[in-house]
C-alpha positions as CSV (number, residue, x, y, z in Angstrom):
1,M,-33.9,29.7,-1.6
2,E,-32.5,26.7,0.3
3,F,-32.7,23.4,-1.2
4,R,-34.6,20.6,0.7
5,K,-34.1,17.0,1.1
6,V,-35.8,14.6,-1.2
7,D,-37.8,11.8,0.0
8,V,-35.1,9.2,1.0
9,R,-36.0,5.7,1.2
10,R,-34.5,3.0,2.7
11,S,-33.6,-0.7,2.8
12,P,-30.9,-3.1,4.2
13,R,-27.7,-3.4,2.6
14,S,-28.2,-4.6,-1.0
15,G,-25.9,-5.6,-4.3
16,A,-25.6,-2.0,-4.7
17,W,-23.0,-1.8,-1.6
18,A,-20.8,-4.0,-3.6
19,A,-20.5,-1.7,-6.6
20,C,-18.8,1.1,-4.3
21,A,-17.0,-1.3,-1.9
22,A,-14.1,-1.5,-4.3
23,L,-13.4,2.1,-3.6
24,A,-13.6,1.9,0.2
25,A,-11.1,-1.3,0.8
26,A,-7.6,-2.2,0.2
27,C,-6.1,-5.8,-0.9
28,L,-2.8,-6.7,-1.8
29,V,-1.6,-6.4,-5.6
30,A,-0.7,-10.1,-6.0
31,A,-4.4,-11.0,-5.3
32,C,-6.4,-8.4,-7.3
33,G,-6.2,-6.3,-10.5
34,G,-5.4,-2.7,-10.1
35,G,-6.8,-0.1,-12.9
36,G,-8.8,3.4,-12.6
37,G,-11.6,3.6,-10.3
38,G,-15.2,5.6,-10.9
39,G,-16.6,7.4,-8.3
40,G,-13.8,8.4,-6.4
41,G,-12.5,11.7,-6.5
42,G,-9.3,11.2,-4.0
43,G,-5.8,10.1,-4.7
44,G,-5.4,7.7,-7.6
45,G,-8.0,5.2,-8.4
46,L,-7.1,2.0,-7.2
47,P,-3.5,1.3,-6.9
48,I,-4.5,-1.5,-4.5
49,G,-8.0,-2.3,-4.3
50,L,-11.1,-4.7,-5.1
51,V,-11.5,-5.3,-8.9
52,P,-13.9,-2.4,-9.9
53,V,-17.1,-3.1,-11.7
54,A,-16.0,-4.2,-15.6
55,T,-16.7,-1.5,-17.9
56,P,-16.6,-2.8,-21.7
57,P,-15.3,-0.9,-24.5
58,V,-16.9,2.0,-25.5
59,T,-17.1,4.0,-28.9
60,T,-18.0,7.4,-30.0
61,P,-21.7,7.7,-29.7
62,P,-24.0,9.5,-31.9
63,A,-25.6,12.8,-31.6
64,S,-28.7,11.1,-30.4
65,N,-29.3,8.1,-27.9
66,S,-32.9,8.8,-26.9
67,T,-34.6,6.2,-29.2
68,G,-36.5,3.5,-26.9
69,I,-35.9,5.3,-23.7
70,V,-39.4,6.0,-21.5
71,P,-40.0,8.5,-18.8
72,S,-38.6,7.8,-15.6
73,S,-41.6,8.8,-14.2
74,S,-43.4,5.9,-15.8
75,V,-41.3,3.3,-14.4
76,A,-40.2,4.5,-11.0
77,G,-40.8,2.3,-7.9
78,L,-41.4,-0.5,-9.9
79,C,-39.0,-3.2,-8.2
80,A,-38.0,-6.8,-8.5
81,A,-38.0,-6.7,-4.5
82,P,-40.5,-4.0,-3.4
83,R,-40.0,-2.4,0.3
84,T,-42.9,-2.6,2.5
85,G,-44.2,-0.6,5.5
86,T,-43.5,2.9,6.5
87,N,-40.7,4.9,5.4
88,P,-39.5,6.2,9.0
89,E,-37.8,9.4,6.6
90,T,-41.0,10.7,5.7
91,G,-43.8,8.8,7.9
92,R,-45.5,7.7,4.5
93,A,-45.4,3.8,3.0
94,Y,-42.5,3.3,0.5
95,P,-43.6,4.0,-3.1
96,D,-42.6,0.8,-4.4
97,S,-44.8,-1.6,-6.2
98,A,-43.9,-5.0,-7.8
99,G,-42.0,-4.5,-10.8
100,S,-39.2,-6.5,-12.4
101,L,-35.1,-5.8,-12.6
102,D,-35.8,-4.6,-16.5
103,N,-38.0,-2.0,-15.2
104,E,-35.5,-1.1,-12.8
105,K,-32.9,-0.9,-15.6
106,S,-35.3,1.1,-17.5
107,W,-35.6,3.8,-14.8
108,V,-32.0,3.6,-14.5
109,R,-31.7,4.5,-18.4
110,A,-34.2,7.1,-18.4
111,W,-32.8,8.8,-15.5
112,I,-29.3,9.2,-17.1
113,D,-31.0,10.5,-20.4
114,E,-33.3,12.7,-18.7
115,T,-30.6,14.3,-16.1
116,Y,-26.9,13.6,-16.7
117,L,-25.1,16.3,-17.4
118,W,-23.7,14.8,-20.3
119,Y,-26.3,12.7,-21.6
120,S,-25.4,12.9,-25.3
121,E,-22.0,11.3,-25.0
122,V,-23.4,8.2,-23.3
123,P,-22.7,5.4,-25.9
124,A,-26.1,4.3,-27.7
125,T,-24.6,1.2,-28.3
126,L,-24.5,0.0,-24.9
127,K,-27.5,-2.8,-24.5
128,A,-29.2,-3.4,-21.2
129,S,-29.9,-7.0,-21.5
130,D,-25.9,-7.3,-21.5
131,Y,-25.9,-6.0,-17.6
132,A,-27.1,-8.3,-14.6
133,T,-28.6,-6.1,-12.2
134,P,-29.6,-2.3,-12.5
135,V,-26.2,-1.2,-10.6
136,A,-24.1,-2.9,-13.7
137,W,-26.2,-1.0,-16.0
138,F,-25.9,2.4,-14.3
139,N,-22.0,2.0,-14.3
140,V,-21.4,2.4,-17.6
141,L,-24.1,4.6,-18.4
142,K,-21.5,7.7,-18.5
143,T,-19.3,9.6,-20.7
144,P,-16.1,7.9,-22.2
145,L,-14.7,11.3,-23.0
146,T,-11.5,12.3,-21.6
147,T,-10.6,15.8,-20.4
148,S,-7.6,17.7,-21.8
149,S,-5.1,16.2,-19.5
150,G,-6.1,12.8,-20.6
151,R,-8.2,12.1,-17.0
152,P,-11.8,10.2,-17.5
153,K,-14.3,13.5,-17.9
154,D,-16.4,11.6,-15.1
155,R,-14.7,10.0,-12.8
156,F,-17.5,10.2,-10.1
157,H,-20.1,7.9,-11.0
158,F,-21.5,5.8,-8.1
159,V,-24.1,4.4,-6.3
160,Y,-25.0,3.7,-2.8
161,D,-27.4,1.3,-0.6
162,T,-29.9,4.2,0.5
163,E,-30.1,3.4,4.3
164,A,-26.2,3.4,4.3
165,Y,-26.3,6.9,2.3
166,R,-28.6,8.1,4.9
167,Q,-26.7,7.3,7.8
168,L,-23.7,8.8,6.4
169,S,-25.1,12.0,5.0
170,Q,-27.2,12.9,8.0
171,G,-25.2,11.8,10.9
172,G,-21.8,10.4,9.6
173,V,-22.9,7.0,11.1
174,S,-21.0,3.5,9.2
175,V,-19.6,0.5,10.7
176,S,-16.1,0.9,11.2
177,Y,-13.3,0.8,14.0
178,G,-12.9,4.7,13.9
179,A,-10.0,4.9,12.1
180,E,-9.1,6.0,8.7
181,F,-6.0,4.7,6.8
182,V,-3.4,6.0,4.2
183,S,-1.8,3.7,1.7
184,I,1.6,5.3,1.1
185,A,3.4,2.1,-0.5
186,T,1.1,-0.6,-2.3
187,S,4.5,-3.0,-3.4
188,P,6.4,-4.7,-0.7
189,P,7.6,-3.1,1.5
190,R,4.1,-1.9,2.1
191,E,3.3,1.2,3.9
192,L,-0.2,2.0,5.5
193,R,-0.8,4.4,8.2
194,V,-3.5,5.9,10.3
195,V,-4.6,9.5,9.5
196,L,-7.6,9.8,11.7
197,V,-9.0,8.3,14.6
198,E,-12.7,9.1,15.6
199,P,-12.9,10.4,19.3
200,D,-14.7,7.7,21.2
201,S,-14.5,5.1,18.6
202,P,-13.3,1.4,19.1
203,A,-9.8,2.8,17.7
204,D,-9.6,5.9,19.9
205,R,-10.7,3.6,23.4
206,A,-7.7,1.0,22.3
207,G,-5.3,4.2,22.1
208,L,-4.6,4.1,18.3
209,K,-3.5,7.3,17.4
210,R,-2.4,8.9,14.0
211,G,0.8,8.3,12.0
212,A,0.8,4.3,13.4
213,R,2.3,2.3,11.0
214,L,0.4,-1.4,10.4
215,L,2.5,-4.4,10.6
216,S,0.1,-7.2,10.6
217,V,-3.6,-8.3,10.6
218,D,-4.6,-11.5,12.1
219,G,-1.3,-13.0,11.8
220,V,-0.6,-12.2,8.4
221,D,2.4,-10.0,7.6
222,F,1.1,-6.6,6.0
223,V,4.3,-5.5,5.0
224,N,5.5,-8.2,2.9
225,A,3.0,-11.0,2.5
226,T,1.7,-12.2,-0.9
227,G,-0.7,-14.4,-2.0
228,A,-4.6,-14.5,-2.4
229,A,-5.3,-15.7,1.1
230,N,-3.4,-13.3,2.7
231,A,-4.8,-10.5,0.6
232,A,-8.5,-11.6,1.7
233,T,-7.3,-11.9,5.3
234,I,-6.0,-8.3,5.3
235,N,-9.1,-6.8,3.0
236,N,-11.7,-8.4,5.2
237,A,-10.1,-7.2,8.4
238,L,-9.8,-3.4,7.1
239,S,-13.1,-3.1,6.1
240,P,-15.6,-4.8,8.3
241,K,-19.2,-5.2,7.4
242,T,-20.7,-5.7,10.5
243,V,-21.2,-4.6,13.9
244,G,-19.1,-6.8,16.4
245,E,-16.9,-8.0,13.7
246,S,-13.5,-8.4,15.2
247,H,-9.9,-8.6,14.0
248,N,-6.3,-8.4,15.5
249,F,-4.0,-5.6,14.1
250,T,-0.3,-4.9,14.9
251,F,0.8,-1.4,14.9
252,K,4.1,1.0,15.5
253,L,4.0,4.2,16.7
254,G,7.2,6.1,16.3
255,S,10.0,4.8,18.3
256,D,7.7,2.8,20.6
257,P,7.4,-0.8,20.6
258,A,5.0,-2.7,17.9
259,T,1.4,-3.3,19.7
260,S,-1.1,-5.3,19.1
261,F,-4.9,-3.9,18.7
262,P,-7.6,-6.1,19.0
263,L,-10.6,-4.1,17.3
264,A,-14.2,-5.0,17.0
265,A,-16.3,-2.6,14.5
266,A,-19.2,-0.6,15.8
267,N,-21.6,2.0,14.7
268,V,-19.3,5.1,14.7
269,T,-20.4,8.5,14.2
270,S,-18.3,10.9,12.6
271,T,-17.2,14.1,14.4
272,P,-16.9,16.1,11.2
273,V,-15.4,19.5,13.1
274,Q,-12.3,18.6,15.3
275,N,-9.5,20.3,16.9
276,V,-10.6,23.6,17.3
277,K,-8.1,25.9,18.9
278,V,-6.9,29.3,19.0
279,L,-2.9,29.4,18.4
280,D,-1.2,32.3,19.7
281,V,2.0,33.0,17.3
282,G,3.4,35.9,18.6
283,G,3.2,39.7,18.6
284,G,-0.4,40.0,19.8
285,T,-1.4,37.7,16.8
286,K,-4.0,34.7,17.2
287,V,-4.8,32.2,14.3
288,G,-7.9,30.0,14.6
289,Y,-7.2,26.3,13.6
290,L,-10.2,23.7,12.8
291,L,-10.1,20.6,11.5
292,F,-13.2,19.7,9.1
293,N,-13.7,16.6,7.7
294,D,-17.4,16.3,6.3
295,H,-19.7,18.7,4.9
296,I,-22.6,16.5,6.7
297,T,-25.9,17.4,8.4
298,T,-24.2,17.3,12.0
299,S,-21.3,19.6,11.0
300,E,-23.4,22.8,10.8
301,Q,-23.7,23.7,14.4
302,K,-20.2,22.3,15.2
303,L,-18.9,25.1,12.6
304,I,-21.0,27.6,14.4
305,D,-19.7,26.6,17.3
306,A,-16.3,26.8,16.4
307,V,-16.5,30.3,14.8
308,N,-17.9,31.4,18.3
309,T,-15.2,30.2,19.7
310,F,-12.7,31.9,17.7
311,K,-14.9,35.2,18.0
312,S,-14.9,34.9,21.8
313,S,-10.9,34.6,22.3
314,P,-9.8,37.6,23.7
315,G,-9.2,40.0,20.6
316,G,-10.5,37.5,18.2
317,I,-8.7,35.8,15.8
318,Q,-6.4,37.3,12.7
319,D,-6.4,34.6,10.5
320,L,-7.8,31.4,9.9
321,V,-6.3,28.0,9.3
322,L,-8.9,25.7,7.8
323,D,-7.9,21.8,7.9
324,M,-10.0,20.1,4.8
325,R,-6.9,17.9,3.6
326,Y,-9.4,14.5,4.1
327,N,-12.8,16.6,3.5
328,G,-14.0,15.0,0.5
329,G,-17.1,17.1,0.3
330,G,-20.7,16.4,0.9
331,Q,-23.7,19.0,1.3
332,L,-23.4,22.2,-0.7
333,A,-25.4,24.2,1.6
334,I,-23.1,23.3,4.5
335,A,-20.1,25.0,2.3
336,S,-22.1,27.9,1.3
337,R,-22.4,28.3,5.0
338,L,-18.8,27.7,5.9
339,A,-17.9,30.4,3.6
340,Y,-20.4,33.0,4.9
341,M,-19.0,32.7,8.5
342,I,-15.5,33.1,7.3
343,A,-15.7,36.1,5.3
344,A,-17.1,39.3,5.8
345,P,-20.8,40.0,5.4
346,S,-20.0,43.0,3.1
347,A,-18.1,40.5,0.8
348,T,-20.8,38.0,0.6
349,A,-24.0,40.3,0.5
350,G,-26.0,39.6,-2.6
351,K,-23.4,37.5,-4.1
352,T,-23.5,34.3,-5.5
353,F,-21.8,31.3,-3.6
354,E,-22.4,29.1,-6.5
355,L,-24.6,29.2,-9.7
356,L,-25.7,25.5,-10.7
357,T,-25.8,24.5,-14.2
358,F,-27.5,21.9,-15.8
359,N,-27.8,20.1,-19.3
360,D,-29.7,21.7,-22.2
361,K,-32.7,20.1,-21.4
362,N,-32.7,22.1,-18.0
363,P,-34.4,18.6,-16.1
364,F,-35.4,20.1,-13.1
365,R,-37.2,23.0,-14.6
366,L,-35.1,25.2,-12.5
367,S,-34.9,29.3,-13.4
368,V,-32.0,30.9,-13.1
369,A,-32.9,32.4,-9.7
370,Q,-33.5,29.2,-8.5
371,S,-30.2,27.6,-9.8
372,L,-28.2,30.2,-7.8
373,M,-27.2,29.5,-4.4
374,P,-26.4,32.4,-2.3
375,F,-23.9,32.7,0.8
376,Y,-26.4,31.6,3.3
377,S,-26.3,34.1,6.3
378,T,-28.6,31.9,8.5
379,S,-28.7,28.5,9.8
380,R,-31.1,25.7,8.7
381,T,-33.1,26.8,11.7
382,G,-33.4,30.3,10.5
383,A,-30.7,31.8,12.9
384,A,-28.2,34.5,11.9
385,L,-24.7,33.0,11.6
386,P,-21.5,34.6,13.0
387,S,-18.7,35.9,11.1
388,L,-15.2,36.0,11.3
389,G,-15.2,39.0,8.6
390,L,-11.6,37.7,7.4
391,P,-10.0,39.1,3.9
392,R,-7.9,35.9,3.9
393,V,-7.8,32.1,4.8
394,T,-5.4,29.4,4.6
395,V,-6.7,25.9,3.6
396,L,-4.7,22.7,4.1
397,T,-5.4,20.6,1.2
398,S,-4.7,17.3,-0.5
399,P,-5.9,15.3,-3.3
400,D,-8.7,14.1,-1.0
401,T,-9.9,17.7,-0.7
402,C,-12.9,17.5,-3.0
403,S,-16.1,18.6,-4.4
404,A,-18.1,20.8,-1.9
405,S,-14.4,21.4,0.0
406,E,-13.4,22.9,-3.4
407,S,-16.7,25.0,-3.6
408,V,-15.5,26.8,-0.5
409,I,-12.4,27.9,-2.2
410,N,-13.7,28.6,-5.4
411,S,-16.7,30.9,-4.0
412,L,-14.6,32.9,-1.4
413,R,-12.1,33.6,-4.1
414,G,-15.1,34.6,-6.2
415,V,-15.9,37.4,-4.1
416,G,-12.2,38.4,-3.4
417,V,-11.2,36.7,-0.2
418,T,-7.6,35.6,-0.2
419,V,-7.1,31.8,-0.2
420,N,-4.0,30.5,0.1
421,L,-3.8,26.6,-0.3
422,V,-1.1,24.4,1.6
423,G,-0.4,20.9,1.1
424,G,-1.2,18.9,-2.5
425,T,-3.3,19.7,-5.2
426,T,-7.0,19.1,-4.9
427,C,-9.0,16.5,-6.5
428,G,-10.7,18.8,-9.1
429,K,-14.6,18.3,-9.0
430,P,-16.7,21.1,-10.0
431,Y,-19.6,18.9,-10.1
432,G,-22.7,18.0,-8.4
433,F,-25.4,15.2,-7.6
434,Y,-29.1,15.3,-6.9
435,P,-29.2,11.8,-5.1
436,Q,-32.2,9.8,-6.1
437,D,-33.2,6.4,-4.4
438,N,-34.9,3.8,-6.7
439,C,-36.1,0.6,-5.1
440,G,-33.6,1.1,-2.1
441,T,-30.4,1.8,-4.2
442,T,-29.6,5.7,-4.3
443,Y,-27.9,6.8,-7.8
444,F,-25.3,9.5,-8.3
445,A,-25.3,10.7,-11.6
446,I,-23.4,13.9,-12.1
447,Q,-26.2,16.8,-13.0
448,V,-24.9,19.9,-11.9
449,K,-21.5,22.1,-12.6
450,G,-21.0,25.2,-10.3
451,V,-19.5,28.4,-10.8
452,N,-18.8,31.0,-8.6
453,Q,-19.7,35.0,-8.3
454,Q,-17.1,35.7,-11.1
455,G,-18.2,32.6,-13.7
456,F,-15.5,30.3,-12.9
457,G,-15.7,26.6,-12.4
458,D,-13.0,24.9,-14.6
459,Y,-10.8,23.1,-12.3
460,G,-11.1,19.8,-13.4
461,D,-7.5,19.2,-12.6
462,G,-7.6,20.6,-9.2
463,F,-6.6,23.8,-7.4
464,A,-3.0,23.8,-7.1
465,P,-1.1,24.6,-3.5
466,N,0.5,28.0,-3.1
467,C,2.9,26.0,-0.9
468,A,3.3,22.1,-1.7
469,V,3.9,20.3,1.4
470,A,3.9,16.4,2.2
471,D,1.4,15.4,4.7
472,D,3.0,14.8,7.9
473,Y,2.0,11.3,9.5
474,D,4.8,11.8,12.4
475,H,2.6,14.6,14.4
476,Q,-0.9,15.1,15.0
477,L,-3.2,17.4,13.4
478,G,-3.7,20.5,15.2
479,D,0.0,20.4,16.3
480,P,1.7,23.9,15.3
481,N,4.9,21.7,14.3
482,E,3.0,19.3,11.7
483,A,4.5,20.3,8.6
484,R,1.4,21.8,6.4
485,L,0.4,23.7,9.6
486,A,3.8,24.6,10.4
487,A,4.0,25.9,6.7
488,A,0.9,27.5,6.9
489,L,2.0,29.5,9.6
490,A,5.0,30.5,8.1
491,L,3.1,31.6,4.9
492,R,1.1,34.1,6.6
493,S,4.1,35.5,8.7
494,G,6.5,35.4,6.1
495,G,4.5,36.0,2.7
496,S,5.9,33.1,1.1
497,C,6.1,29.1,1.2
498,P,9.1,28.2,3.3
499,V,11.6,26.7,0.8
500,P,12.6,23.5,2.6
501,M,9.2,23.0,3.0
502,A,8.1,23.2,-0.6
503,K,10.9,20.6,-1.6
504,A,9.8,18.1,1.0
505,M,6.9,16.9,-1.0
506,A,5.8,13.0,-0.8
507,R,5.7,10.7,-3.4
508,G,2.5,11.3,-6.0
509,L,1.9,15.0,-4.5
510,E,3.6,16.6,-7.6
511,K,2.2,16.1,-11.2
512,A,5.9,16.2,-12.3
513,E,7.0,13.2,-10.5
514,P,7.6,9.8,-12.5
515,A,4.6,7.7,-13.8
516,E,5.9,5.2,-11.1
517,A,5.5,7.1,-8.2
518,E,2.7,6.4,-6.1
519,T,0.2,9.1,-4.7
520,P,-0.8,8.4,-0.8
521,F,-4.6,7.9,-0.8
522,L,-7.2,7.3,1.7
523,I,-8.7,3.8,1.7
524,D,-11.3,3.9,4.2
525,Q,-13.2,6.8,2.5
526,S,-16.6,6.1,0.8
527,P,-17.2,7.7,-2.6
528,L,-20.0,9.8,-0.5
529,R,-17.5,11.5,1.4
530,R,-16.0,12.5,-2.1
531,N,-19.0,14.5,-3.4
532,R,-21.0,17.9,-4.0
533,L,-24.5,16.9,-2.6
534,L,-27.3,19.1,-3.4
535,D,-30.4,18.7,-1.1
536,F,-33.4,18.9,-3.2
537,A,-34.2,17.9,-7.0
538,P,-37.7,18.4,-8.4
539,S,-38.8,15.7,-10.4
540,P,-37.7,15.8,-13.8
541,G,-40.1,17.0,-16.7
C-alpha cells in the first residue's frame, strides 16, 4: 500500500513559526546564547543561533503518566482562534470551532500520549499551566533520556506553521533569496559561505555562486563585529520574513574582488534535483552524477527524468554518484522510489524498503502488512518506474544527510546493494513523523522507527563514511575536481579511499576532534528538511 496524505489545514504564519525560527537563522555569539537545539538533525545544535525555547529541568518519569489526559479526538479542532472558510487543500470547511488555548494544550498532551514513540518517558511532573502556548507545551513533551553516546534521544521534536509546511513539503516554496549558507567558524574571524544557489532565484540572478564568503551585511562587518545591534542586523538579513524584504550583502569569491549583492527576498521554489550529468571517466566507463537536495513531491518526476537521462546515454552508466550531502530528508515514499530506481528489480522484488515500528499502543492500528513499505516500482500516478539495475552506488554525505536520505542508504544495504559513503558521518535519524495539524499548527512528534529488510535500524549516531572528505566550497557541485566527487570517482576506480583526501577533513567532521572544534552546519535549512515524513496517518484509537 502507499500512504496517502492526510488533511493538511492552512493558516497564516503564527507563533508556531517562532518555535522553529531558532533552527533556521544565525546570529552573533555576543548577542545570544548558544546551547543544544531540538528539531534539527544536522550538524551540531546551535553554535550560533537564536535562543531556543527554554526547557525546564526534567526528572526521570514514573512508569505511567496518563492520569487526566483526555482522548485527542475530544478536543481536536477546538481553537482559540478558529479558522473560517474553505480549506483549498480539501475543498471542505476547516474543522475548527471556538475553543481555548487550554483546549489546544489538552490536544497536544493527548496526541503525545497516544502516538509518541517514547510516550512513557515523558515526565509526568510537567504541567500545562506552566506554559503559555500549545507550542511551548509541546516543546517540552518529549523524552529526557539520552543515547549511549550521550546525545539526547529525541533531537527532532518540532512544529511548523501549517501553511508554511504545506508550501515547503509539496512545492518547496519558501521566502528566501534562494541561497543557502554554511557556518564554518562562529567566533572572530567568523566564516560563512554560500553552499547552494537555487536556479532562477534572486541570488542566482544576482550572480551569487557557491563558495562565496560573506564579508558584511547592511554595512556591518560580519567577520569581526560584536554587539547586540550588529547581531540583530545580521540575523534579520540572513533570515528574511517577507517577500520584497531587501538587504545588502558583500561577498568575496576566490581571488575575485569583493562584490556588493543587493538581494530582495521572494517566494523561491526549490529545485530538488540538479546537475544531472554523465561523466566519462575513461576506459569506456561512464558514471552518473546528480545532486538531490529534497524529498519533496516535485522531486519525484525530476528523479525519474534523471534516471531516464542516465539510461538513454549511449551504453548507459556503470556507476552512480548520488550527492545527498545537503539532503535532510522528507517524504519516505520518494526515498523508496529512488532506491527502487537505483537497484535491479530482482534485488527489490518482494523486499521491504522499510518496516515501520510504533509504540506499544499501536496508535494508528496498522497491521504488519500495513506497516511495511515496499520498494515502490510505480510512480504516484501508477506509471512504471525506470531502473538502473546497479549493484552499487556511491553517496556523498555530511551531517546534514538525514532521515529519509539515510533510509535510501539503509534500505539498499538491506537488499545487498553496496553503498559506499564519501564525505562526513550522516545525522543519525531512523525515526519519522506523521505530521498532524491542529488549529493551524502542524506538530511533528516522533512516532515511527524504521528498519530495513534485514531488521536493521539502529544508526542513531549516523552512518560513517568509507572515505572521509571535507566539503570543498571552492568548486561547484558536480565538478569532477570537487573534493568529495573526486574522491568518489577515485574510490570506485581504485577500490580504496585516496589517502591525501582522507586526511583532508574539515573541522568537526571527525568524532575524534577536540571538543572546541566547530562543525560546519547549514543555517538556512528548516527543521522540515531534516526529517522522514509519512503521507498518511489514520486517527488514533
